[in-house]
NULO-840157 format. One record per residue (C-alpha): y, z, x. Coordinates in pm, 1 decimal. Example, Ala and Ser with C-alpha at 12.3 -4.5 7.8 and 13.67 -1.06 7.14 Angstrom:
[[-450.0; 780.0; 1230.0]]
[[-106.0; 714.0; 1367.0]]
This chain:
[[2238.6; 6222.0; 3240.4]]
[[2614.6; 6407.6; 3218.3]]
[[2690.1; 6657.4; 3423.7]]
[[2614.9; 6966.8; 3166.9]]
[[2918.2; 7165.8; 3061.8]]
[[2800.5; 7520.9; 3292.2]]
[[2800.7; 7280.7; 3568.2]]
[[3075.5; 7122.7; 3488.3]]
[[3245.7; 7478.8; 3423.7]]
[[3055.0; 7644.4; 3702.7]]
[[3196.6; 7339.7; 3951.7]]
[[3527.9; 7395.4; 3830.0]]
[[3586.7; 7773.9; 3932.0]]
[[3529.2; 7635.8; 4240.6]]
[[3604.4; 7321.9; 4328.8]]
[[3986.8; 7225.2; 4101.2]]
[[4123.9; 7066.0; 4341.9]]
[[3812.2; 6903.0; 4535.8]]
[[3685.1; 6553.0; 4357.9]]
[[3403.6; 6370.7; 4570.3]]
[[3409.3; 6103.7; 4642.7]]
[[3022.9; 6042.2; 4552.2]]
[[3141.7; 6059.5; 4188.8]]
[[3288.2; 5695.7; 4206.3]]
[[2974.2; 5586.0; 4435.8]]
[[2684.4; 5758.2; 4359.1]]
[[2739.5; 5914.9; 4022.7]]
[[2366.2; 5957.5; 3958.1]]
[[2284.9; 6145.0; 4269.8]]
[[2657.8; 6360.3; 4228.8]]
[[2535.7; 6499.8; 3820.2]]
[[2199.0; 6542.1; 3923.1]]
[[2244.3; 6760.1; 4240.6]]
[[2536.7; 6914.8; 4041.4]]
[[2345.1; 7030.7; 3722.3]]
[[2050.2; 7152.6; 3913.6]]
[[2285.8; 7373.1; 4179.6]]
[[2573.7; 7494.6; 3966.2]]
[[2308.9; 7532.2; 3582.6]]
[[1980.4; 7605.4; 3660.2]]
[[2021.3; 7786.9; 3995.8]]
[[2271.5; 7968.5; 3837.2]]
[[2118.0; 8016.7; 3541.1]]
[[1819.6; 8250.0; 3756.9]]
[[2034.2; 8404.0; 3994.3]]
[[2206.6; 8683.0; 3978.1]]
[[2401.3; 8656.3; 4311.7]]
[[2734.5; 8753.2; 4245.1]]
[[2984.7; 8472.3; 4327.4]]
[[3107.1; 8668.9; 4687.7]]
[[2748.4; 8714.8; 4773.6]]
[[2552.6; 8389.8; 4666.9]]
[[2838.3; 8170.0; 4830.1]]
[[2787.8; 8428.1; 5162.3]]
[[2512.9; 8296.9; 5207.8]]
[[2513.0; 7924.9; 5073.3]]
[[2772.3; 7921.0; 5426.9]]
[[2511.4; 8092.5; 5641.9]]
[[2214.2; 7801.7; 5596.1]]
[[2404.5; 7532.0; 5643.7]]
[[2550.4; 7715.9; 6004.4]]
[[2148.5; 7736.7; 6093.2]]
[[2042.4; 7329.9; 5942.9]]
[[2345.5; 7175.3; 6098.3]]
[[2505.5; 7040.9; 5809.9]]
[[2831.0; 7118.3; 5881.7]]
[[3013.8; 6889.4; 5570.9]]
[[2831.8; 7068.3; 5376.4]]
[[2988.0; 7411.1; 5556.3]]
[[3283.5; 7308.2; 5530.2]]
[[3333.9; 7228.9; 5184.1]]
[[3110.9; 7584.4; 5093.7]]
[[3366.3; 7690.9; 5260.0]]
[[3668.4; 7598.8; 5087.7]]
[[3486.7; 7660.9; 4734.0]]
[[3448.1; 8070.0; 4910.0]]
[[3775.7; 8126.1; 5061.2]]
[[3897.0; 8046.4; 4658.0]]
[[3649.0; 8273.6; 4535.5]]
[[3753.1; 8587.6; 4793.0]]
[[3546.7; 8539.0; 5066.6]]
[[3798.2; 8718.6; 5329.2]]
[[3872.7; 8576.2; 5693.6]]
[[3794.6; 8825.2; 5831.5]]
[[3447.4; 8773.9; 5646.8]]
[[3420.3; 8384.3; 5665.6]]
[[3389.8; 8451.1; 6080.7]]
[[3205.1; 8740.4; 6086.0]]
[[2926.3; 8496.0; 5921.8]]
[[3001.8; 8231.0; 6186.8]]
[[2944.0; 8501.1; 6434.5]]
[[2665.5; 8652.9; 6327.2]]
[[2480.5; 8278.6; 6377.2]]
[[2530.7; 8274.9; 6706.2]]
[[2212.7; 8544.4; 6835.4]]
[[1956.7; 8313.8; 6548.0]]
[[2096.6; 7971.5; 6562.4]]
[[2261.2; 7913.3; 6965.2]]
[[2607.8; 7905.4; 7016.8]]
[[2534.4; 7491.0; 7112.2]]
[[2509.5; 7481.7; 6735.9]]
[[2685.7; 7666.7; 6583.1]]
[[3040.8; 7548.7; 6810.4]]
[[3138.1; 7327.5; 6549.7]]
[[3089.1; 7543.7; 6298.5]]
[[3376.7; 7790.7; 6491.3]]
[[3619.5; 7453.0; 6485.6]]
[[3571.3; 7410.3; 6096.4]]
[[3632.1; 7777.5; 5997.3]]
[[3958.5; 7747.6; 6287.2]]
[[4064.1; 7410.7; 6108.5]]
[[4007.6; 7575.4; 5747.7]]
[[4152.1; 7884.0; 5837.3]]
[[4424.8; 7782.3; 5979.5]]
[[4535.6; 7513.5; 5679.7]]
[[4551.8; 7807.7; 5436.6]]
[[4795.8; 7952.7; 5693.5]]
[[4550.6; 8250.7; 5845.2]]
[[4692.5; 8321.8; 6162.0]]
[[4435.9; 8326.2; 6468.0]]
[[4271.6; 8580.6; 6575.4]]
[[4159.5; 8758.4; 6330.3]]
[[4167.7; 9190.2; 6451.5]]
[[3890.5; 9237.2; 6684.8]]
[[3551.0; 9362.2; 6482.7]]
[[3307.7; 9485.5; 6747.9]]
[[3240.7; 9858.9; 6687.6]]
[[3051.5; 9847.8; 7056.6]]
[[3215.8; 9881.0; 7466.1]]
[[2921.5; 9668.3; 7796.7]]
[[2905.8; 10073.2; 7825.3]]
[[2800.0; 10153.3; 7421.4]]
[[2618.1; 9833.2; 7338.7]]
[[2264.1; 9846.5; 7462.9]]
[[2258.1; 10193.0; 7273.5]]
[[2420.5; 10162.3; 6938.7]]
[[2226.0; 9838.7; 6928.5]]
[[1887.0; 9969.0; 6926.4]]
[[2002.9; 10188.0; 6719.1]]
[[2092.1; 9961.7; 6433.6]]
[[1727.0; 9774.4; 6513.9]]
[[1560.7; 10058.1; 6487.5]]
[[1799.0; 10022.4; 6081.5]]
[[1665.9; 9712.2; 6068.9]]
[[1388.6; 9714.8; 6181.5]]
[[1233.4; 10096.9; 6172.9]]
[[1213.3; 10324.8; 6499.6]]
[[822.4; 10329.4; 6590.5]]
[[816.2; 9932.8; 6608.3]]
[[1155.9; 9871.3; 6821.8]]
[[936.4; 10128.4; 7053.7]]
[[646.1; 9955.4; 7012.3]]
[[828.9; 9604.3; 7090.3]]
[[980.3; 9802.4; 7396.8]]
[[660.3; 9984.0; 7525.3]]
[[436.6; 9580.4; 7475.1]]
[[656.5; 9431.6; 7730.0]]
[[520.3; 9301.0; 8068.3]]
[[755.8; 9365.0; 8333.5]]
[[831.8; 9075.6; 8425.8]]
[[968.3; 8935.6; 8017.8]]
[[1055.8; 9345.9; 7945.0]]
[[1448.4; 9213.9; 7994.5]]
[[1401.2; 8982.2; 7631.9]]
[[1409.9; 9295.0; 7452.4]]
[[1699.2; 9454.3; 7650.5]]
[[1889.3; 9190.1; 7504.4]]
[[1745.1; 9246.3; 7135.8]]
[[1880.7; 9521.6; 7135.7]]
[[2163.8; 9518.6; 7307.6]]
[[2333.3; 9195.2; 7308.4]]
[[2200.0; 9010.6; 6900.5]]
[[2178.5; 9388.8; 6772.9]]
[[2519.8; 9590.1; 6987.9]]
[[2709.0; 9248.6; 7037.0]]
[[2705.4; 9071.4; 6656.7]]
[[2518.4; 9285.6; 6419.3]]
[[2709.1; 9551.1; 6471.5]]
[[2993.2; 9433.1; 6419.4]]
[[3253.5; 9528.6; 6096.3]]
[[3371.9; 9316.7; 5799.5]]
[[2970.8; 9323.6; 5622.7]]
[[2781.2; 9522.5; 5657.2]]
[[2496.8; 9592.7; 5712.0]]
[[2246.5; 9535.4; 5419.0]]
[[2449.5; 9229.7; 5333.7]]
[[2400.5; 9098.2; 5703.4]]
[[2040.9; 9140.7; 5695.3]]
[[2058.0; 8867.2; 5357.9]]
[[2288.0; 8665.2; 5565.0]]
[[1974.6; 8670.7; 5846.7]]
[[1745.1; 8575.7; 5606.0]]
[[1968.1; 8305.2; 5496.0]]
[[1985.2; 8121.4; 5863.6]]
[[1623.6; 8255.4; 5949.2]]
[[1439.1; 8021.4; 5628.9]]
[[1733.6; 7769.7; 5613.0]]
[[1628.0; 7730.9; 5994.4]]
[[1257.5; 7681.5; 5936.7]]
[[934.8; 7689.8; 6176.1]]
[[1058.5; 8041.9; 6280.5]]
[[842.6; 8181.6; 6021.0]]
[[759.3; 8536.5; 6219.6]]
[[1089.2; 8562.7; 6239.5]]
[[1095.3; 8520.3; 5829.3]]
[[846.6; 8761.8; 5829.3]]
[[1039.3; 9050.0; 6030.8]]
[[1374.6; 9024.7; 5824.2]]
[[1223.0; 9024.4; 5490.7]]
[[1112.4; 9367.3; 5639.1]]
[[1466.5; 9440.7; 5763.8]]
[[1585.3; 9340.4; 5451.4]]
[[1404.1; 9565.2; 5193.4]]
[[1368.1; 9833.8; 5497.0]]
[[1784.6; 9896.3; 5494.9]]
[[1794.7; 9840.4; 5073.4]]
[[1807.7; 9487.3; 4989.5]]
[[1524.6; 9414.2; 4683.8]]
[[1234.7; 9083.0; 4639.7]]
[[1487.1; 9043.1; 4303.5]]
[[1783.5; 8942.3; 4630.0]]
[[1567.9; 8764.7; 4830.5]]
[[1496.4; 8548.2; 4582.6]]
[[1786.2; 8459.2; 4454.2]]
[[1941.0; 8380.6; 4800.2]]
[[1617.1; 8172.3; 4753.7]]
[[1730.8; 7981.2; 4484.2]]
[[2067.8; 7913.7; 4520.2]]
[[1962.0; 7748.1; 4901.6]]
[[1700.5; 7537.1; 4709.3]]
[[1952.8; 7235.2; 4658.8]]
[[2091.0; 7279.7; 5012.8]]
[[1783.6; 7378.7; 5214.4]]
[[1456.1; 7199.1; 4981.4]]
[[1179.5; 7206.2; 4880.5]]
[[972.8; 7300.9; 5207.4]]
[[1154.0; 7575.9; 5374.0]]
[[1206.3; 7745.2; 5021.6]]
[[867.8; 7744.1; 4891.8]]
[[728.6; 7839.7; 5297.3]]
[[1037.0; 8164.3; 5209.8]]
[[911.2; 8250.9; 4899.0]]
[[567.2; 8230.8; 4998.0]]
[[709.0; 8489.9; 5349.4]]
[[814.1; 8707.9; 5059.8]]
[[562.0; 8686.4; 4829.5]]
[[369.6; 8824.5; 5124.2]]
[[558.6; 9072.1; 5142.1]]
[[612.7; 9272.4; 4806.1]]
[[305.2; 9215.2; 4650.2]]
[[169.8; 9457.3; 4482.1]]
């Protein structure tokens, strides 16, 4: 099976300076994966190239696929993803998959950006202070989850576990999601990408499907995200995500 013309063009547009060593050792795998990833799935997705590469950067962080992340990061920068956006994707992952997994991706991002002549650190993107993070975070959380839902989460908390709700508002949403550099709707697509790649977090996937719809993203966009992530996260997690989207958006 030879690479299709569309797959070859799409690959060359992003990886013109990157020749895969697998083309010599595993040519059949390269052809099958390449045709599926750079032809078939792209034909079914309406995501623009930058958005597609941003979600394809988010998913490998969640699944711990450092090699894939490095390769996609180079392509993303070629396609116009800015250093700030690349950094914000990594930062966005911290509250959802944990610093233990994200740390290596911070190092990798710094190395790739430095190799491309980017001076670090970048300009700060925080919108909060220690005094404002809780209020600001809860406001952003309400935009995603709904004011009534957030209030219910606080009301349902027990005395000995109420701090988790406070952490969620101030840390997850105040310290991270409220940052500049990427708009809220795009951040929700990134969060959805990370969660479906992570696996085993079905309640959170359902919650962020609702969040995506609340901030203006559509069923079509969620399906497109699953489509372009399928080659990277596999069928079980993709089909689980599809089922969740269908449950949430069924007429």
